[in-house]
BARO-438349 format. One record per residue (C-alpha): residue in one letter; x, y, z. Coordinates in steps of 0.5 Angstrom, whole numbers. Layout:
BEGIN
+------+-------+-------+-------+
! zanu !    xx !    yy !    zz !
+------+-------+-------+-------+
!    a !     X !     Y !     Z !
...
+------+-------+-------+-------+
END
This chain:
BEGIN
+------+-------+-------+-------+
! zanu !    xx !    yy !    zz !
+------+-------+-------+-------+
!    x !   -39 !    36 !    20 !
!    x !   -45 !    34 !    15 !
!    x !   -46 !    32 !     7 !
!    x !   -50 !    35 !     2 !
!    x !   -51 !    30 !    -4 !
!    x !   -52 !    33 !   -11 !
!    x !   -57 !    29 !   -15 !
!    x !   -58 !    29 !   -22 !
!    x !   -64 !    33 !   -25 !
!    x !   -66 !    34 !   -33 !
!    x !   -70 !    41 !   -29 !
!    x !   -66 !    43 !   -22 !
!    x !   -71 !    49 !   -23 !
!    x !   -78 !    43 !   -23 !
!    x !   -73 !    38 !   -18 !
!    x !   -74 !    44 !   -13 !
!    x !   -82 !    46 !   -14 !
!    x !   -83 !    39 !   -13 !
!    x !   -79 !    39 !    -6 !
!    x !   -83 !    46 !    -5 !
!    x !   -90 !    43 !    -6 !
!    x !   -88 !    38 !     0 !
!    x !   -86 !    43 !     4 !
!    x !   -79 !    46 !     3 !
!    x !   -76 !    50 !     8 !
!    x !   -71 !    53 !     3 !
!    x !   -70 !    53 !    -5 !
!    x !   -66 !    56 !    -9 !
!    x !   -64 !    56 !   -16 !
!    x !   -58 !    59 !   -20 !
!    x !   -60 !    65 !   -26 !
!    x !   -58 !    59 !   -31 !
!    x !   -63 !    55 !   -28 !
!    x !   -57 !    49 !   -28 !
!    x !   -57 !    48 !   -21 !
!    x !   -61 !    49 !   -14 !
!    x !   -62 !    46 !    -8 !
!    x !   -67 !    45 !    -2 !
!    x !   -68 !    43 !     5 !
!    x !   -73 !    39 !     7 !
!    x !   -74 !    36 !    15 !
!    x !   -67 !    38 !    16 !
!    x !   -65 !    35 !    10 !
!    x !   -61 !    39 !     4 !
!    x !   -59 !    37 !    -2 !
!    x !   -58 !    40 !    -9 !
!    x !   -60 !    38 !   -15 !
!    x !   -56 !    39 !   -22 !
!    x !   -57 !    39 !   -29 !
!    x !   -56 !    33 !   -34 !
!    x !   -59 !    30 !   -40 !
!    x !   -56 !    23 !   -39 !
!    x !   -63 !    19 !   -38 !
!    x !   -58 !    13 !   -36 !
!    x !   -56 !    18 !   -30 !
!    x !   -62 !    20 !   -28 !
!    x !   -65 !    12 !   -28 !
!    x !   -60 !     9 !   -24 !
!    x !   -60 !    14 !   -19 !
!    x !   -61 !    13 !   -12 !
!    x !   -62 !    17 !    -5 !
!    x !   -63 !    14 !     2 !
!    x !   -65 !    17 !     8 !
!    x !   -64 !    13 !    15 !
!    x !   -70 !    16 !    20 !
!    x !   -68 !    15 !    28 !
!    x !   -75 !    12 !    29 !
!    x !   -81 !     8 !    26 !
!    x !   -86 !    13 !    28 !
!    x !   -82 !    19 !    24 !
!    x !   -82 !    13 !    18 !
!    x !   -89 !    12 !    19 !
!    x !   -91 !    20 !    20 !
!    x !   -86 !    21 !    13 !
!    x !   -91 !    16 !     9 !
!    x !   -97 !    18 !    11 !
!    x !   -94 !    26 !     9 !
!    x !   -92 !    23 !     3 !
!    x !   -97 !    18 !     1 !
!    x !  -102 !    24 !     2 !
!    x !   -99 !    28 !    -3 !
!    x !   -99 !    22 !    -8 !
!    x !   -91 !    21 !    -9 !
!    x !   -90 !    14 !    -7 !
!    x !   -87 !     9 !   -12 !
!    x !   -92 !     4 !   -15 !
!    x !   -87 !    -1 !   -11 !
!    x !   -84 !     3 !    -6 !
!    x !   -90 !     2 !     0 !
!    x !   -87 !     1 !     7 !
!    x !   -84 !    -7 !     9 !
!    x !   -79 !   -10 !    12 !
!    x !   -72 !   -13 !     7 !
!    x !   -68 !   -18 !     9 !
!    x !   -62 !   -14 !    11 !
!    x !   -65 !   -11 !    17 !
!    x !   -69 !    -5 !    14 !
!    x !   -76 !    -3 !    15 !
!    x !   -76 !     2 !     9 !
!    x !   -81 !     5 !     3 !
!    x !   -79 !     9 !    -3 !
!    x !   -81 !    16 !    -7 !
!    x !   -80 !    18 !   -14 !
!    x !   -78 !    25 !   -16 !
!    x !   -80 !    29 !   -22 !
!    x !   -75 !    25 !   -26 !
!    x !   -75 !    18 !   -23 !
!    x !   -69 !    18 !   -18 !
!    x !   -71 !    13 !   -12 !
!    x !   -71 !    16 !    -6 !
!    x !   -71 !    11 !     0 !
!    x !   -74 !    13 !     7 !
!    x !   -71 !     7 !    12 !
!    x !   -71 !     6 !    19 !
!    x !   -66 !    -1 !    22 !
!    x !   -69 !    -6 !    26 !
!    x !   -67 !    -7 !    33 !
+------+-------+-------+-------+
END
């Protein structure tokens, strides 16, 4: 069993293209361009069209990884692609995670995290 998050987007086509530039292995956008999805590094998520700015600005997506090495590798890769949130560089949080964040083209905050032992 697994879950596929469905995220808001002003343009699913643009959101999917963002991940495609980062190496997504599978992408699709419906003919009416109101729904799309990607598979990237073992993750799958979809986007649906909305014009609700407040929804976009308050949407979050969290990805927990299995090791600090994976977290560091992802950070280096995403830093190279200039998508790290300005305040999203790696840090240890008081709730026991080391994490960093990126922003998608419409401002959805995507956090990558490792739970510290």
